[in-house]
N, C-alpha and C positions, 0 to 999 in steps of 0.2 A: 182412976181419974187420969186422963191423958193430958200431957203437956204439949206446948207448941213445938217442942223439939222432936217429939215422937214422929210427927208427919214428915219432918225434914230428914230424920235419920232413915225412915222407911224408904224414902225415894219414891219414884213413880213405878207403878205396876207395868207389866208388859202390855196390857190393853191400853193404858194411858199413853204409853210411848208410841204404840201403833196408830192411835188416833191422832197424835200430835203431828207426825210426819210420815207420809206413806213411803214404803220401801221402793227404791228405784231399781229398774232392771239394768240400767247402765248410767254412767256419769252424764249429767246434763239432761236427763229425761224430763225432769220436772220443770226445766227451763225451756223445753220445747226444741232442744237441739238434737241433731241426728246422732246415732250411735257411733258411726265412723265416717270417714271421708271429710270433705270440705264442710266447715262449720261445726265440726264436733270438737269437744274439749281436748286440748293437747295433753299428751302424757307428761308425767313428771320427768322422764328421761330426756325428752326433747327440750323441755324448758331448761333443765340443768345444762344440757349441751349448748344451748343458745347462750346462756349466761357465761359459760366458760369461754366460748368463742369471743364474746363481747369483751371479756376481761383480757384475753390475749391481744385483741385488736387495740384496746385502750393502752395496753403496755407497749405495743409496737409504735403507736402514734406518739406516745409520750417519749419514747427513747429517741425519736427524731429531734426533740428539743432539749431534753434533759439527759446529759451523759453521765450515768452513774459509774462510780468506781467500785468495783466488786469488793475491794478490801476495806472500804470506808463505810461503816454502818450509817453514819449521818447522811451520806450521799445516797445510799440505798433507801433509807427512810424517806428522803425527799422524793425519790423516784416513785415510791409507793404512793405517797400522798398525791402527787401530780397524776399518776395513773388512775387513782380513784376519782379525782376531779374530771379527768378525761372521760372515764366510763360514765359518770353522772351526766355529762353534757351530751355524749353520744346517745345515751338511753333516753333522756328527756326529749331531745330534739326528734329522735327517730320515732318514739312511741307517740308523742303528742301530734306530730304532723302526718306521719305515714303509717303508724300502727305497728311498725317493725323496727328492729335493729339489724345490724349485719348478721349476727348469729341467728336471729329469728328468721331472716330471709333465707339463709342457707339451710335451715332445718324446716322451712315451710310452715311456720306458725306466726300468729300475729296477735296483737292486743286489740280488743274491741270494747266499746262501751256496752254495758248490759242492757241499756235502754235503746240500743240500736242507732244511736247518733253516729254520724260519719267519722268524726275525729275524737280522739281522747282529749286533746287540748292540754295546754300547759298547766292549768289549774289542777288537773288530775294526774298528769304525768310526773310532775315534780315530787309530790308526796309519795307517789307509787315508787319512784326510783329511790328515794331516800329510805323508804321502808324495806325495799329489796336489799339495799346496802346494809341494813341492820341485821339481816338474815332471819331473825326469830319470827317476824310476821309471815315470812314465806313458808316456813315449815308448819304453820298452824293452818290446816285447811279443812274444808267441810266435805260432805259426800260428793259434791260436784268437783272436787279437787281445786276449788277456788281458794287461794291463800288469803290470809287475813288482809294483806296489802291490797289484793284485788277487791275484796268485799268492802273495804273502807272507802275506796275511790269509785266503786261501781264499774269495775272492768272485769274482763274475762279473757283468757288466752285460748285461742281457737286454732285448729288446723286450717291451713290454706287449701291443701289438697287431701 
């Protein structure tokens, strides 16, 4: 006699998995995106590079207004919090209205809505930026290299060229 847990422990067979989701030849194929060039899915390296550039820009902008004392931990912590807020503002404004941030522009990638709408908008850009700040949703991605943060708000990161 088989119990309900037998089917759960057995998992899905290879034929069931093959029927559930077809294998892609490249990232973005099932979304109808090109394999490379403009409109293709941006690589993880470019995304990470853009994020790091944006963090540096936010830190530099913050240092114009908040003068940290390197020997004072409280002062440095305040600098870090203000830099995080600056990064959040830069990211939300840049992605919601223009689809790019400074780092994305330098590395020629952009954020777009998956449904093809022109702008991401504040309603999608704010939760996306907050989830990027949490880091964990960013490192959970699917076969198209869309992070959990992008899947939750309906966005995708594409190459400009």
